[in-house]
Structure formats: structure tokens, C-alpha cells
gemmi code that builds the backbone of each chain (N, CA, C; Angstrom):
import gemmi

chains = {
    "A": [
        ("ASP", (47.773, 70.844, 113.309), (46.784, 72.087, 112.810), (47.262, 73.479, 113.972)),
        ("THR", (47.223, 74.469, 113.773), (47.993, 75.005, 114.704), (46.988, 76.181, 115.696)),
        ("GLY", (45.749, 75.543, 115.427), (44.263, 76.863, 115.914), (44.731, 75.980, 117.085)),
        ("VAL", (43.158, 76.860, 117.471), (43.056, 76.613, 119.028), (42.142, 75.367, 119.477)),
        ("SER", (42.693, 74.568, 120.244), (41.994, 73.271, 120.383), (41.635, 73.189, 122.147)),
        ("GLN", (40.472, 71.969, 121.807), (39.431, 72.524, 123.380), (39.433, 70.893, 123.635)),
        ("ASP", (39.629, 70.577, 124.815), (38.948, 68.946, 125.254), (38.491, 69.188, 126.570)),
        ("PRO", (37.739, 68.113, 126.603), (36.794, 67.506, 125.864), (36.279, 68.070, 124.744)),
        ("ARG", (36.067, 67.659, 124.072), (34.800, 67.770, 123.025), (33.285, 68.184, 123.406)),
        ("HIS", (32.840, 66.985, 124.330), (31.788, 66.600, 124.882), (31.787, 66.770, 126.123)),
        ("LYS", (30.978, 66.683, 127.235), (30.764, 65.999, 128.306), (29.659, 65.912, 129.028)),
        ("ILE", (29.048, 64.940, 129.095), (27.998, 64.408, 130.116), (28.284, 64.174, 131.574)),
        ("THR", (28.010, 64.901, 132.353), (27.614, 64.785, 133.408), (26.542, 64.573, 134.564)),
        ("LYS", (26.815, 64.154, 135.919), (25.605, 64.380, 136.665), (25.557, 65.348, 137.354)),
        ("ARG", (24.756, 66.285, 138.023), (24.461, 67.541, 138.621), (24.971, 66.852, 139.957)),
        ("GLY", (26.112, 68.333, 140.254), (26.497, 68.188, 141.600), (27.734, 67.614, 141.216)),
        ("GLN", (28.339, 67.086, 140.059), (29.683, 66.767, 140.003), (30.816, 67.668, 139.516)),
        ("ASN", (32.102, 67.616, 139.784), (32.758, 68.531, 139.134), (33.449, 68.540, 137.676)),
        ("VAL", (33.176, 69.565, 136.774), (34.154, 69.058, 135.771), (34.989, 70.428, 135.434)),
        ("THR", (35.833, 69.433, 134.471), (36.860, 70.295, 133.838), (37.362, 70.288, 132.570)),
        ("PHE", (37.493, 71.690, 131.659), (37.894, 72.013, 130.384), (39.213, 72.531, 130.354)),
        ("ARG", (39.579, 71.990, 128.743), (41.141, 72.569, 128.822), (40.984, 73.366, 127.622)),
        ("CYS", (42.007, 74.259, 127.534), (42.141, 75.207, 125.966), (43.270, 75.499, 126.106)),
        ("ASP", (43.823, 75.005, 124.633), (45.078, 75.299, 124.283), (45.301, 76.502, 122.866)),
        ("PRO", (45.634, 77.106, 123.054), (45.304, 78.750, 122.575), (46.801, 78.439, 121.220)),
        ("ILE", (46.390, 79.435, 120.329), (47.481, 79.497, 118.978), (48.479, 79.975, 120.212)),
        ("SER", (49.990, 79.315, 119.783), (51.088, 79.156, 120.517), (52.031, 80.461, 120.879)),
        ("GLU", (51.345, 81.575, 119.773), (51.871, 83.340, 119.701), (51.136, 84.038, 120.579)),
        ("HIS", (50.114, 83.374, 120.492), (48.703, 84.717, 121.388), (49.085, 84.632, 122.956)),
        ("ASN", (49.176, 86.042, 123.310), (49.071, 86.107, 124.865), (47.739, 86.146, 125.207)),
        ("ARG", (46.660, 86.348, 124.911), (45.306, 86.428, 125.248), (44.651, 85.803, 124.958)),
        ("LEU", (43.940, 85.044, 126.460), (42.919, 83.686, 126.124), (41.789, 84.188, 126.925)),
        ("TYR", (40.347, 83.714, 125.915), (39.118, 84.095, 126.338), (38.235, 82.877, 126.647)),
        ("TRP", (37.454, 83.027, 127.827), (36.629, 81.755, 127.752), (35.266, 82.394, 127.950)),
        ("TYR", (34.013, 82.314, 127.006), (32.949, 82.109, 126.507), (31.827, 81.295, 127.516)),
        ("ARG", (31.102, 81.477, 127.331), (29.492, 80.287, 127.801), (28.128, 80.658, 126.394)),
        ("GLN", (27.936, 79.927, 125.520), (26.761, 79.909, 124.406), (25.645, 78.980, 124.909)),
        ("THR", (24.467, 79.213, 125.032), (23.313, 78.706, 125.419), (23.047, 78.436, 123.964)),
        ("LEU", (21.372, 77.844, 123.985), (20.782, 77.619, 122.575), (20.423, 78.615, 122.159)),
        ("GLY", (20.867, 79.555, 120.817), (19.744, 80.648, 120.462), (20.416, 81.645, 120.925)),
        ("GLN", (21.179, 81.802, 121.707), (21.794, 82.896, 121.961), (23.723, 83.360, 121.286)),
        ("GLY", (23.875, 84.413, 121.517), (25.657, 84.489, 120.892), (26.279, 84.385, 122.220)),
        ("PRO", (27.731, 83.982, 121.616), (28.495, 83.879, 123.055), (28.641, 84.733, 124.056)),
        ("GLU", (28.531, 84.033, 125.372), (28.808, 85.384, 126.692), (30.233, 85.424, 127.380)),
        ("PHE", (30.888, 86.527, 127.252), (32.173, 86.857, 127.886), (32.066, 86.093, 129.149)),
        ("LEU", (33.146, 85.313, 129.851), (33.132, 84.708, 131.011), (34.224, 85.045, 131.834)),
        ("THR", (35.790, 85.019, 131.116), (36.976, 85.646, 131.859), (37.781, 85.895, 131.146)),
        ("TYR", (38.772, 86.388, 131.149), (39.564, 86.859, 130.433), (41.429, 86.643, 130.746)),
        ("PHE", (42.265, 86.411, 130.172), (43.331, 86.026, 130.766), (44.865, 86.951, 129.404)),
        ("GLN", (45.719, 87.232, 130.136), (46.774, 88.371, 129.221), (47.937, 87.328, 130.248)),
        ("ASN", (48.520, 86.347, 129.551), (49.267, 85.487, 129.719), (48.665, 85.152, 130.496)),
        ("GLU", (49.617, 84.982, 131.905), (49.198, 84.106, 133.000), (48.261, 84.998, 134.009)),
        ("ALA", (47.776, 86.284, 133.757), (47.217, 86.809, 134.573), (45.656, 87.016, 133.787)),
        ("GLN", (44.722, 86.486, 134.762), (43.624, 86.645, 135.174), (43.088, 88.058, 135.001)),
        ("LEU", (42.802, 89.161, 133.893), (42.804, 90.381, 133.793), (41.377, 90.781, 134.273)),
        ("GLU", (40.053, 89.934, 133.740), (38.523, 90.177, 133.810), (37.870, 89.064, 133.894)),
        ("LYS", (36.600, 88.921, 134.687), (35.798, 88.127, 134.644), (34.626, 88.682, 135.019)),
        ("SER", (33.559, 87.984, 134.158), (32.277, 88.518, 134.144), (31.279, 88.186, 135.370)),
        ("ARG", (30.475, 89.124, 135.681), (29.694, 88.543, 136.831), (28.384, 87.502, 136.835)),
        ("LEU", (28.741, 86.630, 135.584), (28.044, 85.354, 135.678), (28.695, 84.218, 135.596)),
        ("LEU", (30.370, 84.500, 136.484), (31.114, 83.586, 136.432), (31.161, 83.700, 138.142)),
        ("SER", (30.427, 82.626, 138.521), (29.410, 82.629, 139.839), (30.978, 81.587, 140.617)),
        ("ASP", (31.022, 81.889, 142.113), (32.306, 81.246, 142.733), (32.464, 79.770, 142.361)),
        ("ARG", (30.921, 79.145, 141.631), (31.539, 77.613, 141.617), (32.413, 77.466, 139.904)),
        ("PHE", (32.946, 78.660, 139.539), (33.849, 78.097, 138.138), (35.104, 79.335, 138.408)),
        ("SER", (35.975, 78.517, 138.014), (37.347, 78.847, 138.049), (38.230, 78.737, 136.830)),
        ("ALA", (38.765, 79.569, 136.642), (39.712, 79.156, 135.677), (41.418, 79.623, 135.916)),
        ("GLU", (42.281, 79.084, 135.149), (43.444, 78.970, 135.380), (44.296, 79.135, 134.374)),
        ("ARG", (45.668, 79.691, 134.121), (46.371, 79.594, 133.033), (47.982, 79.816, 133.169)),
        ("PRO", (48.521, 78.469, 134.298), (49.600, 78.670, 134.883), (50.351, 79.101, 133.528)),
        ("LYS", (51.731, 79.371, 133.722), (52.056, 79.590, 132.710), (52.383, 80.533, 131.367)),
        ("GLY", (50.672, 81.107, 131.210), (50.739, 81.572, 130.182), (50.030, 80.849, 129.113)),
        ("SER", (50.158, 79.501, 129.205), (50.193, 78.818, 128.049), (48.616, 78.693, 128.213)),
        ("PHE", (48.400, 77.084, 128.149), (46.751, 76.551, 128.015), (46.120, 76.851, 129.310)),
        ("SER", (44.984, 76.666, 129.293), (43.974, 77.130, 129.965), (43.145, 76.156, 130.584)),
        ("THR", (42.791, 76.533, 132.044), (41.568, 75.014, 132.482), (40.322, 76.009, 132.974)),
        ("LEU", (39.306, 75.721, 132.617), (37.990, 76.027, 133.386), (37.152, 74.961, 134.243)),
        ("GLU", (37.181, 74.948, 135.316), (36.746, 74.188, 135.919), (35.092, 74.714, 136.983)),
        ("ILE", (34.264, 73.810, 137.010), (33.166, 74.163, 137.523), (32.274, 73.223, 138.555)),
        ("GLN", (32.548, 73.786, 139.476), (32.069, 72.565, 140.634), (30.868, 72.641, 140.868)),
        ("ARG", (30.392, 71.525, 141.565), (28.674, 71.190, 142.171), (27.851, 71.507, 140.713)),
        ("THR", (28.345, 71.277, 140.039), (27.306, 71.475, 138.402), (26.182, 71.495, 138.655)),
        ("GLU", (25.220, 72.191, 137.630), (23.797, 72.360, 137.756), (23.255, 72.183, 136.744)),
        ("GLN", (22.035, 72.070, 136.500), (21.415, 72.087, 135.232), (21.517, 73.540, 134.184)),
        ("GLY", (21.520, 74.294, 134.818), (21.636, 75.463, 133.816), (23.088, 75.621, 133.485)),
        ("ASP", (24.187, 74.855, 134.052), (25.393, 75.078, 133.276), (25.672, 74.502, 132.350)),
        ("SER", (24.169, 73.599, 131.809), (24.749, 73.241, 130.610), (24.743, 74.608, 129.132)),
        ("ALA", (25.641, 73.860, 128.445), (26.123, 75.268, 127.486), (26.954, 74.499, 126.594)),
        ("MET", (27.733, 75.391, 125.650), (28.746, 75.505, 124.892), (29.615, 75.890, 125.457)),
        ("TYR", (30.793, 75.246, 125.824), (31.927, 76.608, 126.225), (33.013, 76.903, 125.315)),
        ("LEU", (33.305, 77.808, 124.972), (34.348, 78.441, 123.964), (35.337, 78.954, 124.522)),
        ("CYS", (36.652, 78.842, 123.795), (37.969, 79.448, 124.204), (38.350, 80.101, 123.269)),
        ("ALA", (38.753, 81.307, 123.400), (39.304, 82.237, 122.405), (40.688, 82.386, 122.749)),
        ("SER", (41.187, 82.929, 121.686), (42.834, 83.446, 121.580), (42.872, 84.234, 120.517)),
        ("SER", (44.056, 85.443, 121.001), (44.109, 87.013, 120.170), (45.598, 87.101, 120.520)),
        ("PRO", (46.293, 87.423, 119.583), (47.362, 88.621, 119.835), (47.367, 89.514, 120.720)),
        ("ALA", (48.471, 90.211, 121.126), (48.720, 91.801, 121.626), (47.859, 92.751, 120.366)),
        ("GLY", (47.058, 93.853, 120.888), (47.099, 94.455, 119.955), (45.761, 95.122, 119.567)),
        ("VAL", (45.526, 95.477, 118.296), (44.498, 96.099, 117.790), (44.393, 95.126, 116.430)),
        ("PRO", (43.647, 94.807, 115.798), (41.755, 95.068, 116.692), (41.507, 93.429, 117.474)),
        ("ASP", (42.379, 93.160, 117.782), (42.019, 91.800, 118.907), (41.204, 91.008, 118.452)),
        ("GLU", (41.827, 90.509, 116.608), (40.631, 89.601, 116.108), (40.925, 88.197, 117.174)),
        ("GLN", (40.028, 87.590, 117.586), (39.908, 86.245, 118.561), (39.720, 85.157, 117.708)),
        ("PHE", (40.582, 84.164, 117.967), (40.445, 82.702, 117.218), (39.655, 81.880, 118.100)),
        ("PHE", (38.678, 81.157, 117.837), (38.149, 80.556, 118.395), (38.237, 78.793, 118.368)),
        ("GLY", (37.936, 78.339, 119.223), (38.124, 76.733, 119.270), (36.780, 76.091, 118.837)),
        ("PRO", (36.744, 74.850, 118.929), (35.596, 74.177, 118.613), (34.410, 73.744, 119.787)),
        ("GLY", (34.542, 74.474, 120.844), (34.272, 74.432, 122.053), (34.030, 73.064, 122.352)),
        ("THR", (33.259, 73.158, 123.827), (33.310, 71.669, 124.682), (31.614, 71.710, 125.244)),
        ("ARG", (31.058, 71.167, 124.130), (29.585, 71.022, 125.085), (29.110, 70.243, 126.275)),
        ("LEU", (28.838, 70.799, 126.942), (28.532, 70.248, 128.401), (26.949, 70.023, 128.526)),
        ("THR", (26.610, 68.818, 129.214), (25.392, 68.556, 129.453), (25.426, 68.105, 130.842)),
        ("VAL", (24.486, 68.498, 131.685), (24.257, 68.392, 133.190), (22.923, 67.411, 133.428)),
        ("LEU", (22.983, 66.724, 133.597), (21.703, 65.719, 133.704), (21.104, 65.710, 135.131)),
    ],
    "B": [
        ("ALA", (28.840, 100.498, 128.879), (28.230, 99.140, 128.821), (27.963, 98.985, 126.842)),
        ("GLN", (27.977, 97.710, 126.618), (27.781, 97.575, 125.142), (26.398, 96.799, 124.726)),
        ("LYS", (26.295, 97.383, 123.954), (24.987, 95.981, 123.335), (24.925, 96.091, 121.335)),
        ("ILE", (24.532, 94.691, 121.492), (24.704, 94.514, 119.583), (22.640, 93.934, 119.668)),
        ("THR", (22.582, 94.410, 118.912), (20.949, 94.100, 118.402), (20.670, 93.436, 116.844)),
        ("GLN", (20.542, 92.285, 116.753), (20.206, 91.919, 115.175), (19.527, 91.229, 115.652)),
        ("THR", (18.065, 92.009, 114.503), (16.634, 91.469, 114.441), (16.107, 91.072, 113.777)),
        ("GLN", (16.973, 90.245, 112.941), (16.607, 89.382, 111.637), (17.174, 88.198, 112.579)),
        ("PRO", (15.959, 87.601, 113.033), (16.246, 85.866, 113.224), (16.524, 84.979, 112.351)),
        ("GLY", (15.930, 84.941, 111.394), (16.299, 84.079, 110.123), (16.483, 85.075, 108.436)),
        ("MET", (17.232, 84.186, 107.993), (17.204, 84.896, 106.528), (17.508, 83.944, 105.409)),
        ("PHE", (16.550, 84.078, 104.315), (16.550, 82.987, 103.207), (17.368, 83.927, 101.853)),
        ("VAL", (18.433, 83.339, 101.157), (18.492, 84.090, 100.285), (19.202, 82.562, 98.976)),
        ("GLN", (19.028, 83.396, 97.780), (19.343, 82.427, 96.621), (20.410, 82.354, 96.249)),
        ("GLU", (20.980, 81.202, 96.296), (22.509, 81.019, 95.590), (22.955, 81.955, 94.329)),
        ("LYS", (23.991, 82.368, 94.705), (24.223, 83.393, 93.782), (23.746, 85.536, 93.616)),
        ("GLU", (22.849, 85.050, 94.814), (22.190, 86.327, 95.197), (23.275, 87.000, 96.453)),
        ("ALA", (22.747, 88.645, 96.292), (23.539, 89.118, 97.660), (22.667, 89.253, 98.694)),
        ("VAL", (23.471, 89.347, 99.801), (22.194, 89.225, 101.118), (23.107, 90.258, 102.494)),
        ("THR", (22.086, 91.192, 103.002), (22.201, 91.897, 103.901), (22.075, 91.442, 105.356)),
        ("LEU", (22.915, 91.349, 106.095), (22.240, 90.953, 107.784), (23.040, 92.156, 108.468)),
        ("ASP", (21.611, 92.495, 109.289), (21.628, 93.809, 109.992), (22.187, 93.828, 111.215)),
        ("CYS", (22.835, 94.558, 111.640), (23.342, 94.878, 113.069), (23.224, 96.247, 113.612)),
        ("THR", (23.039, 96.710, 114.963), (22.765, 97.776, 115.131), (23.671, 97.582, 116.747)),
        ("TYR", (24.523, 98.853, 117.210), (25.091, 98.584, 118.606), (24.835, 100.098, 119.276)),
        ("ASP", (25.268, 99.442, 120.077), (25.010, 100.692, 121.381), (26.143, 100.561, 122.405)),
        ("THR", (27.214, 101.471, 122.137), (28.139, 101.861, 123.213), (28.528, 102.873, 123.510)),
        ("SER", (29.037, 103.107, 125.257), (29.637, 104.578, 125.720), (30.998, 104.647, 125.354)),
        ("ASP", (32.065, 103.674, 124.725), (33.311, 104.059, 124.567), (33.233, 104.599, 122.660)),
        ("GLN", (34.465, 105.565, 123.426), (34.656, 106.345, 122.019), (35.408, 105.589, 121.115)),
        ("SER", (36.084, 104.303, 121.167), (36.832, 103.948, 120.143), (36.263, 102.307, 120.901)),
        ("TYR", (36.166, 101.923, 119.628), (35.645, 100.190, 119.795), (35.899, 100.171, 118.044)),
        ("GLY", (35.571, 98.584, 118.368), (35.706, 97.643, 116.903), (34.288, 96.719, 116.688)),
        ("LEU", (33.933, 96.854, 115.275), (33.034, 95.717, 115.455), (33.332, 94.717, 114.290)),
        ("PHE", (33.012, 93.101, 114.874), (33.000, 92.199, 114.353), (32.012, 91.503, 113.813)),
        ("TRP", (32.302, 90.278, 112.539), (31.284, 89.696, 112.270), (31.768, 88.097, 112.442)),
        ("TYR", (31.173, 87.431, 112.935), (31.794, 85.958, 113.257), (30.547, 84.957, 112.424)),
        ("LYS", (30.890, 83.762, 111.900), (30.085, 83.304, 111.246), (30.234, 81.351, 112.156)),
        ("GLN", (29.130, 81.053, 112.568), (29.231, 79.618, 112.678), (28.601, 78.686, 112.277)),
        ("PRO", (29.338, 77.971, 111.445), (28.566, 76.962, 110.771), (27.820, 75.764, 111.961)),
        ("SER", (27.205, 74.883, 111.792), (26.791, 73.880, 112.313), (27.469, 73.232, 113.163)),
        ("SER", (28.846, 73.217, 112.615), (29.613, 72.175, 113.538), (30.079, 73.193, 114.794)),
        ("GLY", (29.689, 74.213, 115.221), (30.039, 75.260, 116.145), (31.040, 75.969, 116.485)),
        ("GLU", (32.209, 75.977, 115.373), (33.353, 76.635, 115.418), (32.995, 78.192, 114.589)),
        ("MET", (33.193, 79.101, 115.785), (33.197, 80.414, 115.752), (34.046, 80.942, 114.563)),
        ("ILE", (33.873, 81.270, 113.366), (35.006, 81.803, 112.135), (34.918, 83.500, 111.882)),
        ("PHE", (35.861, 84.106, 112.260), (36.150, 85.456, 111.934), (35.851, 85.854, 110.216)),
        ("LEU", (34.843, 86.890, 110.002), (35.224, 87.402, 109.068), (35.203, 88.746, 108.497)),
        ("ILE", (35.136, 89.391, 109.251), (35.399, 90.747, 108.988), (35.562, 91.891, 110.110)),
        ("TYR", (36.406, 92.608, 110.102), (36.341, 93.910, 111.293), (36.303, 95.213, 110.900)),
        ("GLN", (35.623, 96.134, 111.809), (35.738, 97.435, 111.007), (35.841, 98.181, 112.525)),
        ("GLY", (36.931, 99.303, 112.468), (37.046, 100.065, 113.489), (36.590, 101.125, 113.608)),
        ("SER", (36.299, 101.478, 114.627), (35.037, 102.509, 114.786), (35.598, 104.101, 113.998)),
        ("TYR", (37.279, 104.360, 114.036), (37.590, 105.686, 113.310), (37.969, 105.104, 111.883)),
        ("ASP", (38.196, 104.293, 111.303), (38.188, 103.710, 110.036), (37.227, 104.504, 109.076)),
        ("GLU", (37.622, 105.011, 107.905), (36.926, 105.777, 107.456), (36.188, 105.002, 106.058)),
        ("GLN", (37.192, 104.144, 105.533), (36.421, 103.373, 104.580), (35.638, 102.004, 105.192)),
        ("ASN", (34.441, 101.591, 104.419), (33.947, 100.153, 104.932), (35.247, 99.297, 104.530)),
        ("ALA", (34.989, 98.333, 105.395), (36.208, 97.182, 105.178), (35.319, 96.296, 104.542)),
        ("THR", (36.166, 95.513, 103.732), (35.778, 94.751, 102.627), (36.868, 93.222, 102.891)),
        ("GLU", (36.558, 91.964, 103.060), (37.396, 90.954, 103.209), (36.540, 89.837, 101.745)),
        ("GLY", (36.908, 90.147, 100.763), (36.414, 88.792, 99.697), (35.164, 89.383, 99.398)),
        ("ARG", (34.223, 88.217, 99.497), (32.845, 88.672, 99.357), (31.740, 88.950, 100.149)),
        ("TYR", (32.621, 89.359, 101.509), (32.312, 90.552, 102.936), (32.458, 91.390, 102.600)),
        ("SER", (31.643, 92.329, 103.076), (31.309, 93.375, 102.950), (31.008, 94.600, 104.314)),
        ("LEU", (31.439, 95.220, 105.272), (30.749, 95.836, 106.306), (29.803, 97.412, 105.813)),
        ("ASN", (28.790, 97.162, 105.692), (28.248, 98.869, 106.140), (27.985, 99.519, 107.075)),
        ("PHE", (29.181, 100.258, 107.348), (28.903, 101.081, 108.848), (28.736, 102.532, 108.403)),
        ("GLN", (27.640, 102.837, 108.997), (26.921, 103.796, 109.311), (27.285, 104.295, 111.219)),
        ("LYS", (28.229, 105.011, 111.365), (28.466, 105.494, 112.254), (27.293, 106.351, 113.087)),
        ("ALA", (26.783, 106.839, 112.373), (25.702, 108.129, 112.959), (24.507, 107.388, 113.226)),
        ("ARG", (24.186, 106.370, 112.686), (23.306, 105.499, 112.787), (23.293, 104.546, 113.645)),
        ("LYS", (24.705, 104.146, 113.801), (25.280, 102.895, 114.896), (24.689, 101.924, 114.028)),
        ("SER", (25.033, 101.948, 113.223), (24.478, 100.299, 112.257), (25.847, 99.793, 111.566)),
        ("ALA", (26.320, 98.224, 111.415), (27.664, 98.034, 110.865), (26.756, 96.861, 110.153)),
        ("ASN", (26.445, 96.935, 108.982), (25.859, 95.587, 108.496), (26.317, 94.490, 107.744)),
        ("LEU", (26.246, 93.153, 107.620), (27.176, 92.476, 106.712), (26.547, 92.570, 105.381)),
        ("VAL", (27.295, 92.526, 104.642), (26.181, 92.466, 103.046), (27.580, 91.428, 102.738)),
        ("ILE", (26.898, 90.222, 102.076), (27.399, 88.982, 101.324), (26.906, 89.053, 100.166)),
        ("SER", (28.068, 89.103, 99.067), (28.063, 89.231, 98.131), (27.754, 87.662, 96.933)),
        ("ALA", (27.480, 87.528, 95.674), (26.908, 85.939, 95.488), (26.926, 84.828, 96.281)),
        ("SER", (26.114, 84.655, 97.113), (25.811, 83.738, 98.102), (25.843, 82.198, 97.638)),
        ("GLN", (26.756, 81.584, 98.829), (27.174, 80.106, 98.027), (26.470, 79.065, 98.862)),
        ("LEU", (26.054, 78.066, 98.943), (25.500, 76.982, 99.774), (26.068, 76.921, 100.893)),
        ("GLY", (27.620, 77.323, 100.988), (28.386, 76.455, 102.280), (28.185, 78.103, 103.137)),
        ("ASP", (27.434, 79.269, 102.845), (27.647, 80.327, 103.217), (26.197, 79.907, 104.518)),
        ("SER", (25.440, 78.808, 104.380), (24.162, 78.716, 105.247), (24.727, 78.604, 106.668)),
        ("ALA", (24.390, 79.058, 107.683), (25.269, 79.152, 109.155), (24.542, 80.285, 110.017)),
        ("MET", (24.994, 80.368, 111.138), (24.708, 81.496, 111.921), (25.384, 82.640, 112.247)),
        ("TYR", (24.972, 83.749, 112.354), (26.053, 84.864, 111.726), (25.686, 86.144, 112.596)),
        ("PHE", (27.065, 86.174, 113.676), (26.988, 87.018, 114.837), (27.689, 88.600, 114.435)),
        ("CYS", (26.923, 88.924, 114.999), (27.681, 90.660, 114.763), (28.153, 90.673, 116.507)),
        ("ALA", (29.627, 91.280, 116.237), (29.790, 91.717, 117.848), (30.728, 92.922, 118.131)),
        ("ILE", (30.877, 93.587, 119.665), (31.576, 95.041, 119.223), (32.262, 94.568, 120.281)),
        ("LYS", (33.366, 95.228, 120.351), (34.530, 95.120, 121.456), (35.165, 96.621, 121.653)),
        ("GLY", (34.836, 97.294, 122.784), (35.200, 98.552, 123.410), (36.095, 98.632, 123.884)),
        ("TYR", (36.914, 99.549, 125.018), (37.769, 99.072, 126.082), (37.789, 97.593, 126.753)),
        ("SER", (36.533, 97.031, 126.536), (36.070, 96.032, 127.762), (36.277, 94.275, 126.761)),
        ("THR", (35.393, 93.946, 126.860), (35.112, 92.700, 126.334), (34.427, 92.505, 125.103)),
        ("LEU", (34.370, 91.642, 124.762), (33.763, 91.481, 123.100), (32.125, 90.802, 123.666)),
        ("THR", (31.341, 91.901, 123.109), (29.998, 91.352, 123.387), (29.142, 91.195, 122.049)),
        ("PHE", (28.336, 89.930, 121.789), (28.030, 89.117, 120.484), (26.246, 89.548, 120.930)),
        ("GLY", (25.607, 89.785, 119.445), (24.288, 89.830, 119.624), (23.862, 88.215, 119.640)),
        ("LYS", (22.434, 88.347, 119.359), (21.487, 87.013, 119.279), (21.915, 86.219, 118.074)),
        ("GLY", (22.601, 86.708, 116.743), (22.692, 86.098, 116.001), (21.426, 86.226, 114.940)),
        ("THR", (21.885, 85.604, 113.317), (21.045, 85.276, 112.187), (21.552, 83.953, 111.865)),
        ("MET", (20.609, 83.564, 111.706), (20.218, 82.020, 110.474), (19.940, 82.845, 109.346)),
        ("LEU", (21.551, 82.488, 108.420), (20.988, 82.835, 107.145), (21.003, 81.012, 106.291)),
        ("LEU", (19.947, 80.986, 105.639), (20.007, 80.020, 104.626), (20.093, 80.039, 103.442)),
        ("VAL", (20.926, 79.415, 102.728), (21.166, 79.647, 101.221), (20.925, 78.942, 100.147)),
        ("SER", (19.460, 79.020, 99.539), (18.747, 77.927, 98.403), (19.721, 77.789, 97.041)),
        ("PRO", (19.575, 76.123, 96.494), (20.187, 76.370, 95.676), (19.445, 77.009, 94.522)),
    ],
}
model = gemmi.Model(1)
for chain_id, residues in chains.items():
    chain = gemmi.Chain(chain_id)
    for i, (resn, *xyz) in enumerate(residues, 1):
        res = gemmi.Residue()
        res.name, res.seqid = resn, gemmi.SeqId(i, " ")
        for name, pos in zip(("N", "CA", "C"), xyz):
            atom = gemmi.Atom()
            atom.name, atom.element = name, gemmi.Element(name[0])
            atom.pos, atom.b_iso = gemmi.Position(*pos), 0.0
            res.add_atom(atom)
        chain.add_residue(res)
    model.add_chain(chain)
structure = gemmi.Structure()
structure.add_model(model)
structure.setup_entities()
């Protein structure tokens, strides 16, 4: 399978715990995006990497959230001191450089904070 | 700033009929692109079709076409010959110089 993969697919954690999600993009794509999707809403942009550089972060990305993309390959999204409001689907997407910047999405990681 | 408005929370269509899903947008960018994605119950976002703001012809991809009316700032998705497998959430999105902004989506249900 050469699509975008995410791990884990589901995560249940207790409030206050730290969680980390992984995204493996399509291998030749140099752009990688993280989104958050809550029930009944469209995905909301969190952050964007071009290769290993984090070029843009949403104001939704509080200081409890951090994302990395070492060596411009896979990416991790960490949430520290989780809160119940962090419960959502976290989606990763990748795209090749250029227009129209068609983004290919992974299956998502569903986070439940108890 | 960018904004997408999808005013139809849900739509019903019978199999083999055509259906139009509405999308209006707002942006201050001179150049932008409009996208439609499908999200089945499995959760994965599937790219359907793209329209550039300077494209003169409406985009088509198989049974999907995008009715782009720039002056009205609308980018409606038309699905012809609906199939049961088309039942899903559909999201309209816009990307200018910045990030991809999605609407709240329309749930499409196709009945036999």
C-alpha cells in the first residue's frame, strides 16, 4: 500500500496523559499536513511541513501540541497533558510540490480522552 | 481569510439520479483553488475534483463535475447517475496562498 498511513488508528487515554501519533506520507511527497476533525465539522488545519521545516502553525495548535518531521519523512504529533476537548479525529495528509496541491489523506487517528 | 459555506446539512437522492451539492466561498486571495472531498463512514478523506480560480472551463472527473461560478463565488458539485456507494459526507474546501479551509460538509444518502 503506497498511501498515507497513520498509527495508531484509535487511542483512548486519560486526561492529563501525553499521547503521540505517527504519520507516514506518500514517499515522494515533500509536503505534510496535520488536521483535526471533530464530530459534525470539517477538518481544521493544525500545521504544515515542507520537507523537515514546519512552515505554518494554526492558532488552534496550543503549546501542548508539538509536531516534528525529522529528515523530512514521517511526522509525529504529540499532545501533552491531554484534555477532554482534545478528543477528535487527527488526520494527516501529504502532497507533492506545486499546483494544485492535491492533498492525499490518511485514515486518521481517533483520540478519546476520558 | 478564507471561508467555505455548505448550507445543506443533508441531501437525499435516488439511485441513478443526479444531485447537486452547494458550496459558496469567500477569500481575499487573487488566486485560489477549490476542492471537493468525499468522506465515507470509514473516515478517510478521498479527493474528488479540483477547480482553479483561473480555469475557464468547469472541471469534470468521471461522474463528478464542478459548476464554478466565480462572480457568485460558488463551486457546486454535481454527481451524475448516483450510486449507492456515493452515500457519504462531502466537503468543499478552498486553498489560496495559505492553508486548506473546509466547510462543514453535506451528508448525501443515496436510496435504491
